[in-house]
C-alpha positions in Angstrom: 42.9 -5.4 35.6 43.3 -1.9 37.0 40.2 0.3 37.2 41.6 2.8 34.6 42.3 0.0 32.1 38.9 -1.6 32.7 37.1 1.7 31.9 39.2 2.1 28.8 38.5 -1.4 27.7 34.8 -0.9 28.2 34.9 2.4 26.4 36.8 0.9 23.5 34.3 -2.1 23.3 31.4 0.4 23.3 33.0 2.4 20.5 33.6 -0.8 18.5 30.0 -1.9 19.0 28.7 1.5 17.9 30.9 1.4 14.8 29.9 -2.1 14.0 26.1 -1.4 14.2 26.2 2.0 12.6 26.2 0.5 9.1 23.1 -1.6 10.0 21.2 1.6 11.1 22.3 3.4 7.9 21.4 0.3 5.8 17.8 0.7 6.7 17.7 4.1 5.0 16.2 4.1 1.5 16.1 6.7 -1.2 12.6 7.8 -2.2 11.6 6.1 -5.5 8.6 4.8 -7.5 8.0 1.4 -9.0 5.3 0.7 -11.7 3.0 -2.0 -10.5 0.2 -2.3 -13.1 -1.4 -0.5 -16.0 -4.4 -1.0 -18.2 -7.2 0.6 -20.1 -10.7 1.6 -19.1 -13.7 0.1 -21.1 -13.6 3.3 -23.2 -9.8 3.3 -23.8 -8.5 5.7 -21.2 -5.2 4.6 -19.6 -4.8 3.8 -15.8 -1.7 3.1 -13.9 -0.8 2.0 -10.4 2.7 2.8 -8.9 4.2 2.0 -5.5 6.6 4.4 -3.8 9.0 4.0 -0.9 11.2 6.3 1.1 12.3 7.2 4.6 9.4 8.3 6.8 10.7 11.6 8.1 14.3 12.3 8.9 15.1 8.9 10.4 15.6 5.5 8.8 13.8 3.3 11.3 10.5 3.5 9.4 9.7 3.8 5.6 6.8 5.5 4.0 4.9 3.2 1.6 2.7 4.8 -0.9 0.4 3.8 -3.7 -0.4 6.2 -6.6 -3.4 5.8 -9.0 -3.4 7.7 -12.2 -6.9 7.2 -13.8 -7.1 9.1 -17.0 -10.4 10.8 -17.4 -11.3 10.5 -13.7 -8.7 11.4 -11.1 -5.2 11.0 -9.8 -4.9 10.1 -6.1 -2.7 8.3 -3.7 -2.1 7.3 0.0 0.7 6.5 2.2 1.4 4.7 5.5 4.4 4.0 7.6 6.0 0.5 7.6 9.0 -0.9 9.4 12.3 -0.3 7.6 13.0 -3.3 5.4 9.4 -4.6 5.9 6.0 -4.4 4.4 2.4 -3.4 5.1 1.1 -4.8 8.4 -1.3 -7.6 8.3 -4.3 -5.7 9.7 -4.3 -3.0 6.9 -7.9 -2.6 5.9 -8.6 -0.6 2.7 -7.8 2.8 1.1 -9.9 3.5 -1.9 -11.5 6.1 -4.1 -14.8 6.0 -6.1 -14.9 8.5 -9.0 -17.1 9.3 -12.1 -15.3 9.6 -15.4 -15.5 13.1 -16.8 -17.6 11.9 -19.8 -20.1 10.2 -17.3 -19.7 6.8 -19.1 -18.4 4.8 -16.1 -17.4 5.0 -12.4 -14.1 3.7 -11.3 -13.4 2.2 -7.8 -9.7 2.0 -7.1 -7.5 1.3 -4.1 -5.4 -1.0 -2.1 -5.9 -3.7 0.6 -3.7 -6.0 2.6 -2.3 -9.1 1.1 -4.8 -11.3 3.1 -7.8 -9.8 1.2 -9.2 -12.1 -1.5 -12.4 -10.2 -2.2 -13.8 -6.7 -1.8 -17.5 -6.5 -1.8 -19.0 -3.1 -2.5 -22.5 -1.9 -2.0 -23.8 0.8 -4.3 -26.4 3.5 -3.6 -28.9 1.6 -5.7 -28.4 -1.5 -3.3 -26.6 -3.5 -6.0 -23.4 -5.3 -5.0 -20.1 -5.7 -6.9 -17.4 -8.2 -6.1 -13.8 -7.2 -6.8 -10.8 -9.5 -6.8 -7.8 -7.5 -5.8 -4.5 -8.4 -7.5 -1.0 -8.7 -6.1 2.0 -7.1 -7.8 3.7 -9.7 -10.1 5.5 -12.5 -8.3 8.8 -11.3 -9.8 8.2 -7.9 -8.3 7.2 -9.2 -4.9 10.3 -11.3 -4.7 12.5 -8.4 -5.7 10.7 -5.7 -3.7 10.0 -6.7 0.0 7.7 -3.7 0.6 5.2 -4.9 -1.9 4.8 -8.4 -0.4 1.6 -7.7 1.6 -0.3 -5.4 -0.7 -3.0 -5.9 -3.3 -4.5 -3.3 -5.6 -7.7 -3.0 -7.6 -9.1 -0.8 -10.4 -12.7 -1.6 -11.2 -14.9 0.2 -13.7 -18.7 -0.1 -13.4 -21.8 1.6 -14.9 -22.7 4.9 -13.3 -26.0 3.5 -11.9 -25.0 4.2 -8.4 -21.9 5.0 -6.2 -20.2 3.2 -3.4 -21.8 3.4 -0.1 -20.5 0.4 1.7 -17.3 -1.8 1.6 -16.5 -5.2 3.0 -13.3 -7.3 2.7 -13.0 -11.1 2.9 -10.1 -13.6 3.1 -9.9 -16.6 0.7 -12.0 -18.7 3.0 -14.8 -16.1 2.9 -14.2 -14.8 6.4 -15.1 -11.1 6.9 -12.1 -9.0 7.6 -13.5 -5.5 7.6 -16.8 -3.8 7.0 -17.8 -0.1 6.5 -21.5 0.4 6.0 -21.2 4.2 5.6 -18.3 4.4 3.2 -17.8 7.9 2.0 -14.5 7.6 0.0 -12.6 10.7 -0.8 
């Protein structure tokens, strides 16, 4: 094959590969949207909701921005976000993102947040040295099957008497192995 033809063939092959893989790169892009994950009522009847959100992380499509939004009527609205691989989910080592708040009428405190899918128990230490064990929940099985980015995340919304506030957090897996500990938790 003549040198000119060989260069043309290589250029044509490169162009065909670029065109073939361009849809894959674009396919990783995602339009920002929210999905309801859970809702409930506080002990005194105020509504709470947890929503997940997803979208491109910046101007490229290689990474998505996963978010969780907590609407806790009578207490607060807050959220967090972190980058995840496009088409993927929260990394295994994700520790905890949480908030501890007093309801505006002073009747309860609410500790809310999210952990990685490996966490089976969150143990919180209160300022009065009492401990509370929280069992985080996964989004519904139907939702996890349908929405890949919710597969490795668990959430919790736990109301407790306002006798103290959260000063320490520890997470454990299903076998009781300590995954993470923060003895000087300050929350938001």
